[in-house]
Each structure stands twice: as structure tokens, then as C-alpha cells.
Backbone bond lengths (Angstrom), bond angles and torsions (degrees), N, CA, C in turn:
res aa  C-N    CA-C-N  psi(-1)  N-CA   C-N-CA  omega(-1)  CA-C   N-CA-C  phi
1 M - - - 1.463 - - 1.533 108.00 -
2 K 1.327 115.59 126.17 1.481 120.32 179.35 1.534 108.61 -86.05
3 L 1.298 115.25 129.21 1.465 119.51 177.66 1.508 109.89 -96.80
4 S 1.320 116.48 141.74 1.473 120.60 176.92 1.523 108.10 -80.82
5 R 1.339 114.42 166.12 1.465 118.12 176.08 1.507 111.90 -59.23
6 R 1.366 115.20 -34.44 1.498 118.62 179.14 1.497 109.86 -62.91
7 D 1.345 117.89 -44.75 1.490 121.92 179.81 1.540 108.96 -61.24
8 I 1.294 117.04 -47.63 1.467 120.40 -179.80 1.501 112.91 -60.63
9 L 1.346 116.16 -46.83 1.446 121.70 179.32 1.545 112.46 -63.95
10 S 1.321 117.31 -41.96 1.440 120.76 176.41 1.500 113.97 -60.94
11 T 1.316 114.87 -44.50 1.457 120.31 178.14 1.493 112.60 -65.19
12 T 1.351 117.13 -43.68 1.438 122.46 179.66 1.505 112.30 -62.64
13 V 1.359 115.47 -46.39 1.499 118.93 -178.51 1.539 109.72 -66.38
14 A 1.340 117.38 -41.08 1.476 119.11 178.70 1.505 111.09 -62.91
15 A 1.331 117.58 -43.64 1.447 120.33 -178.23 1.519 112.29 -67.18
16 A 1.337 115.87 -39.97 1.469 120.33 177.78 1.513 111.55 -63.99
17 G 1.337 115.01 -41.20 1.466 119.11 178.09 1.529 111.69 -64.27
18 A 1.308 116.17 -41.46 1.483 120.87 -179.61 1.535 108.84 -66.59
19 A 1.340 116.59 -39.85 1.461 119.49 -179.01 1.521 111.91 -66.39
20 L 1.317 116.53 -30.98 1.480 120.21 177.82 1.515 112.05 -79.24
21 G 1.310 116.14 -12.34 1.494 120.50 178.00 1.503 113.20 79.72
22 G 1.330 118.77 -4.87 1.462 120.02 -177.17 1.488 113.58 -96.21
23 L 1.324 118.49 -18.78 1.452 121.33 -176.53 1.512 109.82 -127.61
24 P 1.357 117.97 137.64 1.424 119.66 176.76 1.515 109.10 -72.82
25 A 1.350 118.28 149.87 1.459 123.58 174.08 1.523 109.17 -87.24
26 F 1.329 118.98 121.36 1.410 123.50 -179.98 1.517 110.06 -108.29
27 S 1.296 118.04 134.37 1.468 119.60 173.77 1.539 109.25 -78.43
28 Q 1.340 115.51 172.14 1.439 119.67 177.09 1.526 111.54 -58.24
29 A 1.318 119.62 -32.21 1.455 122.23 -176.55 1.512 111.65 -81.27
30 Q 1.332 117.21 -20.21 1.463 119.41 -177.73 1.519 110.41 -93.19
31 Q 1.307 116.04 159.61 1.438 122.49 175.51 1.501 109.37 -123.57
32 P 1.322 119.35 151.66 1.454 120.26 178.20 1.530 109.35 -64.06
33 P 1.329 116.83 161.13 1.439 120.47 179.65 1.553 110.32 -54.89
34 V 1.337 117.16 142.61 1.432 122.28 179.61 1.514 109.85 -88.83
35 A 1.327 115.75 139.26 1.457 120.84 177.83 1.557 108.19 -61.49
36 T 1.284 115.72 151.71 1.470 119.00 -178.36 1.525 112.13 -107.19
37 S 1.303 119.73 -3.00 1.479 120.09 177.25 1.501 107.67 -146.25
38 G 1.327 114.78 167.22 1.467 120.54 178.00 1.536 111.88 90.44
39 E 1.307 112.94 173.64 1.468 120.76 -175.80 1.540 111.20 -63.25
40 E 1.350 118.29 -44.50 1.458 119.93 179.66 1.511 112.68 -57.53
41 A 1.312 117.40 -35.75 1.464 120.14 -179.81 1.528 111.26 -67.21
42 R 1.323 116.42 -28.49 1.490 119.31 -179.05 1.517 111.95 -88.93
43 A 1.341 118.02 -7.30 1.458 121.47 -177.89 1.500 109.62 -67.18
44 P 1.333 116.87 142.68 1.469 119.06 178.09 1.503 110.76 -65.23
45 T 1.324 115.75 156.46 1.450 120.96 177.29 1.509 108.47 -82.45
46 L 1.329 115.24 166.35 1.473 119.74 175.58 1.521 110.10 -59.06
47 P 1.326 117.84 141.33 1.455 118.54 175.30 1.511 111.68 -66.33
48 K 1.297 117.47 142.57 1.476 121.59 179.05 1.512 112.53 -79.52
49 P 1.316 118.57 141.43 1.449 121.38 174.27 1.524 110.11 -53.14
50 G 1.306 115.21 136.54 1.461 120.66 -179.19 1.497 114.89 98.39
51 T 1.366 116.90 -15.22 1.449 119.99 179.63 1.527 110.40 -84.07
52 S 1.321 115.77 147.21 1.468 120.43 178.60 1.516 110.14 -68.50
53 L 1.296 116.45 145.27 1.473 120.76 177.80 1.511 108.20 -128.19
54 P 1.340 116.09 93.16 1.438 119.86 -179.75 1.530 109.84 -72.82
55 L 1.313 117.00 154.12 1.444 121.90 -178.56 1.519 110.36 -121.72
56 R 1.300 115.21 166.10 1.485 121.00 176.79 1.511 106.48 -140.05
57 P 1.337 116.57 161.06 1.469 118.94 175.57 1.529 110.27 -62.17
58 V 1.323 114.83 143.16 1.460 121.22 179.75 1.538 107.30 -132.34
59 T 1.342 116.64 128.17 1.460 119.35 173.23 1.517 106.88 -75.39
60 L 1.296 115.89 126.97 1.460 122.45 -177.46 1.526 110.62 -87.96
61 L 1.311 116.66 160.06 1.434 121.49 -177.78 1.537 114.16 -60.03
62 D 1.358 116.12 -27.01 1.456 120.12 179.28 1.524 112.24 -84.70
63 G 1.330 117.80 5.36 1.462 122.51 178.42 1.504 114.34 93.15
64 S 1.311 119.51 -15.25 1.472 121.44 176.64 1.516 109.87 -78.72
65 T 1.309 115.59 178.93 1.472 120.98 -177.93 1.500 111.08 -121.83
66 F 1.343 117.12 132.87 1.445 122.14 169.05 1.495 106.14 -77.63
67 N 1.327 115.73 121.72 1.463 122.43 179.43 1.530 106.80 -103.08
68 P 1.363 116.82 120.87 1.452 119.97 179.22 1.560 115.31 -50.21
69 A 1.315 115.28 -32.98 1.480 120.23 179.75 1.499 111.39 -61.87
70 S 1.349 118.27 -26.52 1.477 121.39 -179.48 1.511 111.48 -68.19
71 A 1.349 116.87 -17.47 1.489 120.40 178.94 1.513 112.31 -96.37
72 D 1.334 117.95 -6.87 1.460 119.91 -178.97 1.534 109.90 -61.07
73 G 1.346 114.93 129.07 1.467 120.04 178.69 1.518 113.01 75.44
74 K 1.354 118.04 6.29 1.451 121.20 178.65 1.477 110.06 -119.30
75 V 1.347 116.61 168.53 1.444 122.64 174.59 1.513 106.68 -91.69
76 L 1.323 116.11 129.95 1.467 121.16 -178.27 1.547 108.65 -118.29
77 V 1.339 113.83 127.71 1.474 119.90 171.88 1.534 107.55 -99.98
78 L 1.334 115.15 112.86 1.475 120.61 172.76 1.497 107.23 -91.63
79 Y 1.358 117.17 133.47 1.447 122.51 -172.71 1.506 109.86 -138.23
80 W 1.334 116.76 107.67 1.443 121.60 176.60 1.489 109.07 -87.58
81 W 1.338 121.06 131.69 1.424 125.21 -173.07 1.494 110.94 -151.66
82 A 1.357 117.79 176.28 1.460 122.90 174.02 1.533 107.56 -150.75
83 S 1.309 116.10 149.50 1.434 122.20 179.20 1.528 114.66 -64.43
84 W 1.317 116.58 -25.73 1.448 123.53 -178.87 1.515 113.62 -93.24
85 C 1.318 118.29 -3.04 1.475 123.26 -175.19 1.548 109.90 -83.43
86 P 1.336 118.23 117.61 1.472 119.31 -179.59 1.558 111.65 -68.24
87 F 1.308 117.45 -31.09 1.478 118.39 178.41 1.509 111.03 -72.50
88 C 1.323 116.62 -35.06 1.467 120.84 175.33 1.535 110.39 -65.37
89 A 1.357 116.90 -36.34 1.457 120.37 178.61 1.527 111.04 -61.73
90 V 1.312 116.53 -33.01 1.476 120.37 177.80 1.508 110.63 -77.72
91 Q 1.315 119.38 -39.02 1.427 122.78 -174.60 1.543 115.03 -82.19
92 S 1.315 116.58 -34.51 1.467 121.06 -176.44 1.538 115.14 -52.88
93 P 1.345 120.31 -44.53 1.450 118.96 177.79 1.523 113.93 -58.33
94 H 1.340 115.18 -31.38 1.490 118.69 179.56 1.509 110.28 -76.35
95 I 1.327 117.75 -33.19 1.432 119.71 175.07 1.541 109.91 -65.81
96 E 1.337 115.71 -41.16 1.458 121.45 175.59 1.558 110.17 -58.75
97 A 1.298 117.12 -47.43 1.484 120.28 -179.31 1.538 110.99 -63.91
98 L 1.300 117.03 -40.48 1.485 121.61 176.55 1.548 108.86 -59.36
99 W 1.320 115.69 -47.10 1.484 121.99 -178.52 1.497 110.49 -61.34
100 R 1.331 117.22 -49.08 1.476 120.29 -177.23 1.516 111.54 -64.26
101 K 1.288 117.64 -40.97 1.458 122.81 -177.41 1.521 112.50 -71.56
102 N 1.322 119.61 -32.38 1.444 120.48 -167.83 1.532 116.75 -119.83
103 R 1.334 117.85 0.45 1.468 117.77 -177.95 1.525 112.68 -64.44
104 A 1.348 118.86 -32.21 1.421 121.76 176.38 1.518 113.64 -68.15
105 R 1.359 115.01 -17.18 1.465 120.54 178.80 1.538 113.07 -94.10
106 G 1.336 116.56 5.03 1.450 119.66 177.12 1.526 114.18 104.48
107 L 1.316 116.80 20.00 1.473 119.99 176.82 1.506 108.97 -93.79
108 E 1.336 114.77 132.83 1.463 121.82 173.45 1.527 105.72 -115.94
109 V 1.321 116.23 151.55 1.443 123.22 175.63 1.517 107.34 -129.48
110 L 1.326 116.40 137.45 1.469 120.64 168.33 1.511 106.87 -132.24
111 A 1.299 116.90 107.84 1.472 122.88 179.78 1.535 107.17 -95.52
112 L 1.329 116.56 129.41 1.461 121.07 -177.54 1.550 108.49 -115.93
113 S 1.318 115.75 112.90 1.450 121.23 179.31 1.505 111.88 -79.80
114 I 1.316 116.72 136.81 1.453 120.30 176.06 1.524 110.54 -101.26
115 D 1.330 118.18 12.31 1.440 121.23 175.35 1.489 108.88 -57.66
116 K 1.330 115.85 150.61 1.472 120.51 178.58 1.520 112.17 -74.23
117 R 1.351 115.32 -30.02 1.476 119.06 -177.81 1.519 110.27 -117.52
118 R 1.316 117.69 129.44 1.431 123.01 177.37 1.522 111.03 -55.86
119 E 1.327 117.10 -38.93 1.481 122.31 -178.05 1.517 110.88 -59.04
120 D 1.321 117.75 -36.64 1.495 120.69 -178.32 1.534 109.45 -68.71
121 A 1.335 116.74 -43.87 1.457 119.92 178.51 1.501 111.97 -65.47
122 L 1.322 117.66 -43.57 1.473 122.39 -179.60 1.546 110.95 -63.23
123 A 1.342 116.32 -45.27 1.464 119.66 179.99 1.533 109.99 -61.94
124 Y 1.293 118.20 -39.85 1.476 123.42 179.68 1.519 110.04 -62.34
125 I 1.340 115.60 -51.29 1.490 120.86 -177.82 1.542 109.45 -59.68
126 Q 1.327 117.46 -43.92 1.434 122.34 -179.33 1.526 112.10 -65.63
127 K 1.315 116.23 -44.56 1.471 122.04 179.00 1.529 112.03 -58.73
128 K 1.321 114.85 -41.41 1.468 120.56 -176.96 1.529 111.51 -84.48
129 G 1.298 118.96 -12.89 1.472 122.61 179.58 1.506 114.71 75.56
130 Y 1.345 116.89 23.27 1.476 119.48 -179.51 1.504 110.52 -73.47
131 T 1.337 113.39 140.51 1.468 118.75 -179.86 1.495 113.23 -114.51
132 F 1.338 118.12 -4.16 1.482 118.92 178.78 1.547 108.13 -64.63
133 P 1.348 116.58 146.13 1.447 120.54 179.69 1.552 110.66 -61.31
134 A 1.283 117.05 126.54 1.478 121.81 -177.52 1.539 108.99 -135.95
135 G 1.329 113.90 137.18 1.465 121.60 176.27 1.515 109.55 -135.39
136 M 1.307 115.25 -173.54 1.460 121.36 179.99 1.550 109.55 -102.15
137 L 1.306 114.47 143.89 1.464 120.85 172.90 1.514 108.11 -83.21
138 T 1.345 114.90 82.61 1.453 121.27 179.42 1.520 107.45 -80.02
139 A 1.319 116.20 169.48 1.489 121.50 176.92 1.535 108.51 -59.04
140 E 1.322 117.63 -38.39 1.445 120.73 -178.68 1.539 112.62 -67.02
141 V 1.354 115.01 -42.51 1.476 119.03 177.74 1.515 110.62 -67.76
142 A 1.321 116.93 -37.84 1.454 120.31 -178.38 1.523 114.40 -66.05
143 T 1.340 117.93 -18.41 1.452 118.54 177.03 1.534 111.55 -63.56
144 M 1.356 116.20 -30.37 1.473 119.20 178.35 1.514 112.49 -106.03
145 L 1.343 116.28 -27.50 1.468 120.56 -175.46 1.534 108.28 -128.13
146 P 1.304 118.78 63.10 1.468 120.42 178.67 1.510 111.86 -63.31
147 K 1.341 117.03 144.30 1.430 121.37 178.05 1.504 110.55 -73.43
148 P 1.328 118.21 120.27 1.471 120.17 173.25 1.519 110.97 -64.55
149 K 1.277 115.31 166.07 1.487 121.25 178.61 1.527 110.67 -59.66
150 G 1.299 116.40 138.14 1.474 121.14 176.91 1.519 111.95 105.64
151 L 1.323 114.07 174.25 1.461 120.68 177.65 1.523 108.72 -164.76
152 P 1.262 122.29 134.16 1.469 124.91 -9.43 1.530 111.30 -69.90
153 V 1.300 114.76 165.67 1.488 121.08 175.10 1.525 108.32 -126.88
154 T 1.310 114.72 132.58 1.449 121.35 -179.90 1.507 110.11 -124.45
155 V 1.335 116.59 125.31 1.478 121.87 179.80 1.524 105.50 -129.88
156 V 1.316 115.03 136.36 1.445 120.10 177.60 1.517 108.91 -113.25
157 R 1.313 114.53 125.41 1.483 123.74 177.72 1.510 107.05 -102.07
158 G 1.316 116.70 122.27 1.453 120.28 -178.38 1.539 112.94 -74.57
159 R 1.309 114.30 176.17 1.468 121.27 -178.66 1.537 113.43 -58.31
160 N 1.332 114.99 -23.38 1.447 120.46 -178.55 1.534 113.19 -91.58
161 G 1.350 117.01 4.93 1.481 121.42 176.86 1.513 112.51 85.76
162 K 1.337 118.49 5.78 1.434 120.85 -179.46 1.540 111.88 -109.05
163 V 1.311 115.25 149.95 1.442 120.68 -179.52 1.525 110.17 -65.51
164 V 1.357 115.87 131.16 1.462 120.32 176.48 1.520 111.07 -115.07
165 F 1.354 117.28 -12.79 1.441 121.66 -177.49 1.501 109.86 -160.82
166 A 1.333 117.36 142.00 1.481 121.47 175.85 1.505 108.77 -151.20
167 E 1.327 115.22 131.91 1.487 120.78 -178.90 1.521 108.65 -142.87
168 G 1.334 116.12 130.66 1.454 121.73 172.78 1.538 108.15 -103.05
169 G 1.301 117.57 131.97 1.465 121.98 -178.81 1.526 110.38 103.36
170 E 1.327 112.69 168.97 1.463 121.02 -177.73 1.517 111.51 -63.95
171 M 1.313 116.61 136.60 1.460 123.17 176.58 1.509 110.47 -104.54
172 F 1.327 116.23 152.04 1.450 122.30 175.40 1.538 108.76 -72.33
173 P 1.325 117.63 149.64 1.469 120.51 179.14 1.516 114.75 -51.22
174 E 1.332 116.91 -42.76 1.472 120.16 -178.10 1.519 111.05 -67.92
175 D 1.356 117.11 -28.03 1.463 119.91 176.83 1.516 111.05 -72.08
176 I 1.331 117.32 -38.43 1.454 120.13 176.71 1.506 109.74 -67.34
177 E 1.316 119.75 -44.83 1.472 122.74 174.53 1.519 111.22 -55.74
178 G 1.332 115.48 -36.80 1.442 120.66 -178.83 1.535 114.67 -68.38
179 L 1.334 117.16 -14.25 1.470 119.89 176.85 1.518 111.93 -63.36
180 A 1.296 117.17 -19.97 1.474 122.05 175.93 1.507 113.21 -61.15
181 K 1.333 117.18 -20.18 1.452 120.09 178.34 1.541 112.91 -62.81
182 Y 1.315 116.86 -20.39 1.465 119.08 178.85 1.503 113.19 -80.04
183 L 1.335 117.28 -7.63 1.463 121.27 175.88 1.491 110.24 -68.53
């Protein structure tokens, strides 16, 4: 069985933490203890594979509208991000590369910024030259597409409208490239 860099890193960090006595060792199937107060504690969990993921129209930063019907029968990568997030800054170029390479094959992307100001998100997208569709996670959008705990968050919705992949936190470049397997 070939392990990804993410698997190796997770195992190494967990083992080192356990050896130091300060951190519990968590297996891939376990999750660290959940906070009991604050905004992160109230954040929804990642959607489970196989669950339906309904969509709603989203006004994009360029003024156009993401129409849910445009994702029907296609694979959709939902990506929650922020202009101030250092992990998003590492992951976003790989989301852009995935989008450019695979959109002709039926890949859709909808990036939802959690920035407080639309102007900050738009300036960041323009400065970086990103072309993937991006909008704001407004209260209205969050009623159907709430941001799961963590940042960045990447969820893949299959051609049948159901979740096929969900990950909270920064992904390795090869893992992002690997999302094309859902096409």
C-alpha cells in the first residue's frame, strides 16, 4: 500500500506528539477533541461522502452569477478560503491549476471567500490572477453551503450531486491534482 505524503506526515506528527507526552496520538479514523465553546465549536462538520449537496445561486466577485444548474452532471469542487489565510495562499494556486487543466472535462469550481469585505477578496483574486469562479460566503449562501470547521476547506460534489470527498485544512499539491479522478 502506497502512503501519501499527508498520511506519512500525519502519522509522524502524531507519533512525535505521543512520544513527547504532550499530544495524543490520533489515528486516521480519529479526530482530535472538539472545542466546546466559541465559533469553531458551532461550525458544521465536513459533509460525509454519499450525502446530497444542494446548491444555490451565488453572486461571484466578477459580478456574474454561479447558477447551480451549470454544475448538474459535472464534478464541482467547493473551496472555502480567505485572502488572509496562509494555508489558502499555498493551496489556491493548485486549485487554479486543477480548474484550468480540467474545466473542459466537466470540472466546475466554486470558491467561497469568508473575508469580511468583498473588496479584499476581489483584490486578492485579481492580484494573484486566479480565474476560478469565486464569490462571498454571505449569510444567505451559508444557509445552504455553511463553511465546515477549518480553513481552507475543500469538498467535491460528484456528477450525481452527492459528496465524494471532503477535507478540512491545507492539502498537498498531489492530493489536489488527484481530485481529477472524480471526473
